[in-house]
C-alpha positions as CSV (number, residue, x, y, z in Angstrom):
1,X,130.3,107.7,99.5
2,X,132.4,108.9,96.6
3,X,131.1,107.7,93.3
4,X,127.7,106.5,94.6
5,X,124.9,108.0,92.6
6,X,122.5,109.8,95.0
7,X,119.2,111.3,93.9
8,X,117.2,113.5,96.2
9,X,113.6,112.5,96.2
10,X,112.0,115.0,98.6
11,X,113.3,118.1,100.5
12,X,111.6,119.4,103.6
13,X,109.4,122.4,103.2
14,X,109.0,121.9,99.4
15,X,105.6,121.1,97.9
16,X,103.1,121.3,100.7
17,X,104.8,119.4,103.6
18,X,107.2,120.5,106.3
19,X,109.0,117.1,106.4
20,X,109.2,113.7,104.7
21,X,109.8,110.6,106.8
22,X,109.5,106.8,107.0
23,X,111.2,105.7,103.8
24,X,110.2,102.4,102.1
25,X,111.2,101.0,98.7
26,X,110.4,98.0,96.4
27,X,111.6,96.9,93.0
28,X,109.0,95.6,90.5
29,X,109.8,92.6,88.3
30,X,110.1,95.1,85.4
31,X,112.9,96.9,87.3
32,X,110.8,100.0,88.1
33,X,111.2,101.3,91.6
34,X,108.4,102.5,93.9
35,X,109.1,104.5,97.0
36,X,106.7,105.3,99.8
37,X,106.9,107.7,102.7
38,X,104.9,110.1,104.9
39,X,104.4,113.8,104.1
40,X,104.0,115.7,107.4
41,X,102.4,119.1,107.8
42,X,103.2,119.9,111.4
43,X,101.2,123.1,111.5
44,X,97.9,121.3,110.8
45,X,98.9,118.0,112.3
46,X,98.4,116.3,108.9
47,X,100.1,113.3,107.5
48,X,99.6,112.1,104.0
49,X,100.9,108.8,102.5
50,X,102.9,109.4,99.4
51,X,104.5,107.4,96.6
52,X,106.8,108.1,93.6
53,X,108.0,105.9,90.7
54,X,111.3,105.6,89.0
55,X,111.6,104.0,85.6
56,X,115.3,104.5,85.2
57,X,116.8,102.7,88.3
58,X,116.5,105.6,90.7
59,X,118.2,108.3,88.6
60,X,114.9,110.3,88.4
61,X,111.4,110.1,89.8
62,X,108.0,110.9,88.4
63,X,105.7,113.4,90.3
64,X,104.5,112.1,93.6
65,X,101.2,110.3,94.0
66,X,99.1,110.9,97.1
67,X,98.0,107.4,98.2
68,X,96.0,108.5,101.2
69,X,94.9,111.8,102.8
70,X,93.6,111.9,106.4
71,X,89.9,112.5,107.0
72,X,89.4,114.8,109.9
73,X,91.8,114.1,112.8
74,X,93.0,110.7,111.6
75,X,96.8,110.1,112.0
76,X,97.9,108.1,109.0
77,X,101.4,106.5,109.2
78,X,103.8,103.7,108.2
79,X,103.0,103.1,104.5
80,X,104.4,99.8,103.3
81,X,104.6,98.1,99.9
82,X,104.9,94.4,99.2
83,X,105.6,93.3,95.6
84,X,105.0,89.8,94.3
85,X,106.8,88.0,91.5
86,X,103.6,88.3,89.5
87,X,103.9,92.1,89.6
88,X,101.0,92.4,92.1
89,X,101.6,95.2,94.6
90,X,100.1,95.4,98.1
91,X,99.9,98.6,100.0
92,X,99.5,98.5,103.8
93,X,99.2,101.4,106.2
94,X,98.1,102.3,109.7
95,X,95.9,104.8,111.4
96,X,96.2,106.1,115.0
97,X,98.5,103.2,116.0
98,X,95.3,101.1,116.4
99,X,94.0,100.3,112.9
100,X,95.5,98.5,109.8
101,X,94.4,98.7,106.2
102,X,95.5,97.3,102.8
103,X,94.8,97.7,99.1
104,X,95.9,95.6,96.2
105,X,97.2,96.6,92.7
106,X,97.3,94.4,89.7
107,X,98.9,97.0,87.4
108,X,102.2,97.6,89.1
109,X,100.9,100.3,91.5
110,X,99.3,102.5,88.9
111,X,95.9,101.9,90.6
112,X,94.8,100.2,93.7
113,X,91.6,98.3,94.4
114,X,89.1,98.6,97.3
115,X,90.4,99.4,100.8
116,X,90.3,96.4,103.2
117,X,90.5,96.9,107.0
118,X,92.8,94.3,108.6
119,X,92.6,95.5,112.2
120,X,90.9,92.3,113.4
121,X,94.0,90.3,112.4
122,X,95.8,91.9,115.4
123,X,93.4,90.2,117.8
124,X,95.3,86.9,117.4
125,X,98.3,88.4,119.2
126,X,96.3,89.4,122.3
127,X,96.4,85.8,123.6
128,X,100.1,86.2,124.2
129,X,100.7,90.0,124.3
130,X,98.4,92.6,125.8
131,X,98.4,94.9,122.7
132,X,97.6,98.6,123.3
133,X,99.4,100.4,120.4
134,X,101.0,98.9,117.3
135,X,102.1,99.5,113.8
136,X,103.6,97.7,110.8
137,X,107.3,98.4,110.4
138,X,108.8,101.1,108.2
139,X,110.2,99.7,104.9
140,X,108.8,96.8,102.8
141,X,107.0,93.6,103.0
142,X,108.1,90.2,101.6
143,X,106.9,87.5,99.3
144,X,108.8,84.2,100.1
145,X,109.8,81.8,97.3
146,X,106.9,79.5,98.2
147,X,104.4,82.5,97.8
148,X,104.0,83.2,101.5
149,X,103.4,86.9,102.2
150,X,105.1,88.4,105.3
151,X,104.4,91.8,107.0
152,X,106.6,92.7,109.9
153,X,105.2,94.8,112.8
154,X,105.7,95.7,116.4
155,X,103.2,95.5,119.2
156,X,103.3,97.7,122.3
157,X,101.7,97.0,125.7
158,X,102.4,100.6,126.9
159,X,100.0,103.4,127.5
160,X,100.5,106.3,125.1
161,X,104.0,105.0,124.3
162,X,105.6,102.5,122.0
163,X,107.3,100.6,124.8
164,X,107.4,97.9,126.2
165,X,107.2,96.2,122.8
166,X,107.8,93.0,120.9
167,X,108.4,92.1,117.2
168,X,106.0,89.9,115.3
169,X,104.6,89.3,111.8
170,X,101.4,88.8,110.0
171,X,101.7,86.2,107.2
172,X,99.5,84.7,104.5
173,X,99.8,81.4,102.7
174,X,96.9,82.0,100.3
175,X,97.9,85.2,98.5
176,X,96.5,87.6,101.1
177,X,93.0,86.2,101.3
178,X,93.6,85.4,105.0
179,X,96.3,86.2,107.5
180,X,97.9,84.5,110.5
181,X,99.8,85.7,113.5
182,X,103.4,84.6,114.1
183,X,104.9,84.0,117.5
184,X,106.1,87.2,119.3
185,X,109.7,88.1,120.0
186,X,110.0,90.2,123.3
187,X,113.1,91.6,125.0
188,X,115.7,89.0,126.0
189,X,119.3,87.9,125.6
190,X,120.6,91.5,126.0
191,X,118.1,92.8,123.5
192,X,115.8,95.6,124.6
193,X,112.2,96.0,123.4
194,X,112.3,95.1,119.7
195,X,110.2,97.3,117.4
196,X,110.8,98.4,113.8
197,X,112.0,95.4,111.8
198,X,113.0,94.2,108.4
199,X,112.8,90.6,107.1
200,X,114.6,88.7,104.3
201,X,114.6,85.1,103.1
202,X,117.7,82.9,103.4
203,X,118.7,80.3,100.8
204,X,117.3,77.5,102.9
205,X,113.8,79.1,103.0
206,X,114.0,80.4,106.6
207,X,113.8,84.1,107.4
208,X,116.2,86.5,109.1
209,X,114.8,89.6,110.8
210,X,116.8,92.6,112.1
211,X,115.2,94.9,114.7
212,X,115.5,98.3,116.2
213,X,115.7,97.9,120.0
214,X,116.5,100.0,123.0
215,X,118.2,99.1,126.3
216,X,120.6,101.1,128.4
217,X,124.2,100.3,127.9
218,X,123.8,98.7,124.5
219,X,124.2,100.0,121.0
220,X,124.4,96.8,118.9
221,X,122.0,95.5,116.2
222,X,119.4,92.9,117.1
223,X,118.4,89.9,115.0
224,X,116.2,86.8,115.2
225,X,115.5,84.0,112.8
226,X,112.9,81.3,111.8
227,X,109.5,82.6,110.7
228,X,107.1,83.2,109.3
229,X,105.1,81.4,112.0
230,X,107.7,80.7,114.7
231,X,110.6,83.0,115.5
232,X,113.7,82.3,117.7
233,X,114.8,84.3,120.7
234,X,116.6,87.5,119.7
235,X,120.4,88.0,119.8
236,X,122.8,90.9,119.4
237,X,125.4,91.0,116.6
238,X,128.3,92.5,118.5
239,X,130.0,93.4,115.2
240,X,127.2,95.8,114.1
241,X,126.9,99.1,115.9
242,X,123.5,100.7,115.9
243,X,122.2,103.9,117.4
244,X,118.5,103.0,118.0
245,X,117.1,103.5,114.5
246,X,115.4,101.4,111.8
247,X,117.5,99.6,109.3
248,X,116.8,97.2,106.5
249,X,117.6,93.7,105.0
250,X,117.1,92.5,101.4
251,X,118.0,89.1,99.9
252,X,120.1,89.2,96.7
253,X,119.7,85.5,96.1
254,X,122.1,82.6,96.4
255,X,122.8,83.3,100.1
256,X,123.8,86.9,99.4
257,X,122.1,89.6,101.5
258,X,122.4,93.3,102.0
259,X,121.9,95.2,105.3
260,X,121.7,99.0,105.9
261,X,121.8,101.0,109.1
262,X,123.4,104.0,110.7
263,X,126.6,102.2,111.9
264,X,127.3,104.2,115.0
265,X,127.6,102.9,118.5
266,X,126.9,106.3,120.1
267,X,129.6,105.9,122.7
268,X,129.0,109.4,124.0
269,X,125.4,108.5,125.1
270,X,126.6,105.2,126.6
271,X,129.2,107.0,128.7
272,X,126.6,109.5,130.0
273,X,124.4,106.5,130.8
274,X,127.2,104.9,132.8
275,X,127.5,108.2,134.7
276,X,123.8,107.8,135.7
277,X,122.3,110.3,133.3
278,X,118.9,109.6,131.8
279,X,119.6,109.9,128.1
280,X,118.3,107.9,125.2
281,X,120.8,108.9,122.5
282,X,123.1,111.8,121.4
283,X,121.9,114.5,119.0
284,X,124.3,113.2,116.4
285,X,123.6,109.4,117.0
286,X,122.2,108.6,113.6
287,X,125.3,108.9,111.5
288,X,127.4,106.9,109.1
289,X,124.6,105.2,107.0
290,X,126.4,102.1,105.8
291,X,125.3,99.3,103.4
292,X,127.0,95.9,104.0
293,X,127.1,92.6,102.2
294,X,126.7,89.0,103.5
295,X,127.7,85.9,101.5
296,X,126.4,83.5,104.1
297,X,122.7,84.6,104.7
298,X,123.5,87.2,107.3
299,X,125.8,85.2,109.5
300,X,128.7,87.5,108.8
301,X,128.9,90.9,107.2
302,X,131.4,92.9,105.2
303,X,132.9,96.2,106.4
304,X,130.4,97.9,104.2
305,X,130.2,101.1,102.1
306,X,129.5,104.5,103.6
307,X,126.5,106.1,101.9
308,X,125.8,109.2,104.0
309,X,127.4,110.9,107.1
310,X,124.2,112.5,108.4
311,X,121.3,110.1,108.0
312,X,118.4,108.3,109.7
313,X,116.0,105.5,108.8
314,X,116.7,103.5,105.6
315,X,115.2,100.8,103.5
316,X,116.6,98.5,100.7
317,X,115.6,96.9,97.5
318,X,117.6,95.2,94.8
319,X,117.4,95.0,91.0
320,X,115.8,92.0,89.4
321,X,119.2,90.7,88.3
322,X,120.6,91.1,91.9
323,X,123.5,93.4,90.7
324,X,122.3,96.7,92.2
325,X,121.2,97.6,95.7
326,X,118.9,100.7,96.1
327,X,119.0,102.4,99.5
328,X,116.2,104.9,100.2
329,X,116.9,106.9,103.3
330,X,116.5,109.9,105.5
331,X,119.2,112.4,104.5
332,X,120.7,115.2,106.6
333,X,119.7,116.7,109.9
334,X,117.6,119.7,110.9
335,X,118.7,122.0,113.6
336,X,121.6,119.7,114.6
337,X,119.2,117.0,115.8
338,X,119.5,113.6,114.0
339,X,115.9,112.7,114.8
340,X,114.7,115.3,112.3
341,X,115.9,114.7,108.8
342,X,116.3,117.3,106.1
343,X,115.3,115.3,103.0
344,X,114.7,111.8,101.5
345,X,117.3,110.5,99.1
346,X,118.0,107.3,97.1
347,X,121.5,105.8,96.6
348,X,122.4,103.3,93.9
349,X,125.0,100.9,95.1
350,X,126.5,98.2,92.8
351,X,126.8,94.9,94.6
352,X,130.3,94.5,93.3
353,X,131.3,97.6,95.4
354,X,130.2,95.8,98.5
355,X,132.3,92.6,97.9
356,X,135.6,94.0,99.1
């Protein structure tokens, strides 16, 4: 944490919104950064989708841009950006956990074209999973080296709840003109219902996904591999503690990869579960936000670098030269409860600092 440059992007209660949640970040080929997130006005039940740009590597940010405002009682959520090597930017978002939309920008996110509804693309999953509620994952989308576009999401078969759920992806092999459904990854192998996920490409062209999941007695990070069409069964990385919170992956090239999450095994909650108490997590579970480095495409990870003690959800991007990792994250807690963050912040982490 000492020496890391951290810039606060938003603070709760400042400029129209009670809180700012669901961080996502991408780096343009030019090196500019775009961050997306939700602005929540709890009093009016309003959520807007917001974006800010940095032209100096995250040291400062231009004034926010309102990407979408709700009309009537719409619940807008989970904004996601996907950047292509050409500089084209895709914006995805959800409404009411039942609709999906996208827009495309050809000028680096300065303006976006017509809105396209993509809700019908979810129908392809219904043959294998009885979808009731769903959303794209927090964070960023991916363009693979062969040009395939990948959007991670989770699918629920619950009623008015996000569980039981599975991980899946939409992917496009024609630049976003049409989209296909991947296989689904349900609970299994000690992994609970997998939901919010992040995906990165390995050196051999396959994908690695890391997923939030929840199951009593377990606080370890879940992964699966393969993609974009067919995914493996999930597994747990016993070396990576995780308190049921979204994390992130980003490829740095050449088999190098970065991973961020709140590296806390929440032993207090596990002990209370062993005693028969019905508890999901401790109030301080989302702590010790850590960024780690892998030199072997995510098979093993470094001890990592502590970014923030009190934290929450995070997302990652890297500079075009692969030398800097940017971690955009929920910073601080409100009222002593880690589920409610205090601000959004961006940390600049040199990859060389992660190599020890």
